[in-house]
VEXZAZA-324368 format. One record per residue (C-alpha): residue in one letter; x, y, z. Coordinates in steps of 0.1 Angstrom, whole numbers, plus 5000, padded with zeros to 4 digits. Example, Ala and Ser with C-alpha at 12.3 -4.5 7.8 and 13.67 -1.06 7.14 Angstrom:
<nodes>
a512349555078/s513749895071/
</nodes>
This chain:
<nodes>
m503692513053/n503192883059/d505693123075/a503693413064/p502493663090/d499593543112/t496393613095/t493993453119/s493893713146/g494094083151/n497694083162/i500294333153/n501294153121/t497994133104/p494594293110/a491594063111/s490094233080/e492694073058/q491593733068/q487993823064/l488693933028/r490493603021/d487693403036/a485093603015/m487293522984/v487393152992/e483593142995/q483393292960/l485793042946/i483792762961/e480592902947/l482192932912/g483492572914/a487092672911/a488092552945/r486892212953/s489192032975/s489992113012/r493592153006/v493192402979/v490592603001/a493192593029/a495992733008/f493693022994/r492693103030/s496493143039/v498293343014/p498293723018/r498093792981/h497594162985/l501294212995/a502294112959/t500594422945/p500794702971/e499794952943/v496394782941/e493594842967/m493694542991/a490094452987/r490394442950/t493194182951/y490893932968/e488093952941/a487693612925/e487893742889/f490494022893/a493793992876/a496294262884/v498394362855/t502094422867/k503794502833/t502994612798/d505194632767/p505894962750/t502694922729/g500494872760/v500094492757/n499894322790/i502994102793/s502894012830/s500193982857/v498993822889/s496293592876/a492793602890/p492193392921/r489693182902/i492093102875/q494893012899/a492692792919/m491292632888/q494792542876/i495992402910/e492792192911/q493792062876/a497291982887/d496291752916/i499291842937/q500091622967/p502391692997/g505991622990/m505891682953/s508391872932/v506592142911/l507892372884/e505992692877/i506592862844/g505593222845/s506293372878/g504593632900/g505093512935/v501493452946/n500793132927/a504292992938/a503093062974/y499892862968/l501892582953/a504192582983/e501192553006/m500092252984/v503392062986/g504192143022/e507492133040/r508791823023/g507991952988/r509792192966/v508592462942/v510692612914/t509092932898/l510693072866/d510293372844/i512193542816/d511793882830/h514094002858/d511494262869/v508993982874/t511293752893/r512594032914/r508994112924/a508293742931/e511393712953/d510394012974/f506793872978/l507993532987/k510593673012/t508093893029/t505593613033/g508093353043/y507493113014/n511093153001/r511892863024/n510892602998/v510492812967/t513392872943/v512993162919/i514993142886/t515293412858/a515493212825/d513593152793/g510592912802/e511092732767/h513892532784/g512392452817/a514692422848/a516792102842/s518992152873/h515892082896/a514291812874/p512391572873/y509191732884/d505891562895/r503991862882/i504692152858/v502192442860/v502492702831/t500893042838/v501393202803/q499593132772/a501592872751/a501192792714/d503392492716/i504892242741/p508692252742/p510491912744/a512092032777/w508592032795/v507891682785/h511391542793/q511591712828/l508191582838/k507991242854/e506290962837/g502590992848/g503191352859/r500891622851/l501491932829/v498792202833/v499192452805/p497192722788/l497492592753/r496392802723/m494792592696/r493592762665/g493293082683/m491292932712/t493092892746/r492192632772/t494192542803/v494592172797/a495691902823/f497991672805/v499391342818/r502691222804/d502590892786/k506190832775/e506791082747/r503091192744/l500791402765/v497091302770/s494491532783/n492691482815/g490291782814/f490392132803/e488892472812/l488392802795/c490893072803/g492993372793/f496593442799/v499293682788/p501393522759/m504693352764/q507793542757/g511293432745/v512293162721/g508793012723/e506893332716/n504193282690/r501493542690/v498393562670/r498293812641/l495494072640/l493794152607/p491894482612/l488394492596/h487194822611/d489595072628/v487495352641/e488695432676/g486595262703/e484795032679/e487694832664/v486994502648/a489794252638/l490193882630/r492693692651/l494693462629/d496493162644/e498093002614/h494793022596/p494693062558/e495493422549/p492093602541/d491693862514/a491794162538/e490094412514/a487394162508/m486794102545/r486594472551/a484194532522/a482094232535/l481694392569/g480294702554/m477494492536/p474094432551/r473994142576/v472293812571/e470993632602/v470493252604/w468993102636/s469692742647/g466892662670/v469492552696/t469292732730/v471692782759/a471092892794/g472293252803/d475093122825/e476092832802/s479592852786/t479992802748/e483492682753/h482792312743/l480592432714/d483492652701/l486092372704/w483692162683/l483392432657/t487192462654/t487392082651/a484792062623/l485492372603/d488792462585/n488992832583/l487692952617/p489593242632/l488293442660/m486693792656/a487594032684/a485694342687/k485494642712/i482094712730/g481695022709/a481394812678/r478294642690/q476894962705/r477095132671/g475794832652/v479094742634/v478794382647/a476094212669/s478594042692/a481694192709/s484293992729/p487894082736/i488593712736/g486893662702/v483993472687/p484293192661/t484093332626/l483893112595/v485793272566/d484993162530/d486693352502/d484993702502/s482493642530/f482293542567/a479893452594/y480393462631/r478493292660/t475993502680/a472893462702/r469493632708/p467093632737/t464193382736/d460693402754/d462393212782/t464293492801/d467193262810/r467793102775/y469293232743/e469193102708/l472393042690/g472893162654/a475293312628/i475393652613/g476893652578/h478493942558/g479593952522/p478293822488/q477993472501/a476593572536/s473793332536/k475793032525/v478593082552/a476093152579/d474092842570/r477392632572/l478092772606/v474592702619/e474792352605/e477692272628/i475992432658/q473092192652/v475391892648/w477091992682/h473692002697/s472491672684/d475491462685/r478191632707/r476591832734/t477091592762/q480591502750/r483991652757/a486991682734/h490091472738/i493491642733/e496791482727/v500191622721/h502791412701/p506291512690/a506791672657/g507491422631/t505091162644/p503590982613/d499891052606/d498990692609/r500090712646/l497891002655/p494190992665/a491791102639/g490491452643/r491691812639/l495491822636/i497392132645/d501092132637/r503592332656/p507292352655/h507892102684/t504591912684/r501491772667/v498391842685/t495091652680/i491591742690/t489191442688/w485691362700/p484191042712/
</nodes>
């Protein structure tokens, strides 16, 4: 299904250069492993995504990793965006959408709904929902301009409640970060249907493909991702604990229901000399640590993420800087964070920990110990995630890391 302007020739509707940009984007998505199936490839070749963000240079909108921010809150925090093509393709692949399906998208923007419409075809139906009138109005304009409004319904409402009037759904795709799974999402999903959601677990966000098995959700794969946080009734943002507040080199701990640390002790610890401990475990330069980090948060109790601006690394405040955050083990008046250093092999890096505070060596040793356990026992394994209703007795849950939220009990287990 595509009633968008013709993009395959140099007619009056669309110059050929637009199709060339889409084709180049698709080649990038294939190389990155984000677009794997022929139907996803075809969808991404078809949608003129640049029309959703006319304020952005057209070529930029077709860059695989470019996310266009469309709205910020009064403090400058991003609250709405058109996700990067790589992330969109990755989630759509996770959803395994077939022609004729009914799909609910929570978190609208227009572009992703158009891709979903391509996937379900003329016999399918897409409902896209967002709490923000500005966002849904923008989505409606894009879908009307491109012709996808024929089988896409746009709703302005709080995503916490889903869209019961169009349920049940074969698939639900959530494009905002969620800390919990509202009951409505489970109940509006068909038995055996898939929910793809960027789920935040102890500060770490993964877009997880869940399959509904009665009242529980069982993971069928997950990917590293980043999304703007959910708004409305289900809003549950991480809390920042500043450790270093010099402009341009800020450092903070991201707390996601972690034990409350002694703020003054943490700030004092950061000012103490660092202690380095190395693991002997190496990773390739292009190898993700997403599975290692999920193991660390499973094995260690008090592991928030340390976020730091690049200036903090440049000025030697910390050795690793990431806006997403790096796992940081906190113990009383000391902490240690995961880091890496080059090896003699130009494409491999050794993992280690840098500790600060009176117990720096002890805490860094403990973090490195779990890095070594991951390497020897878990490196080839993948975590299994389940979501059960709140109130489920402990003896009915898989053994592993338990995360309690208002609506659910989330478990992370390993084979």
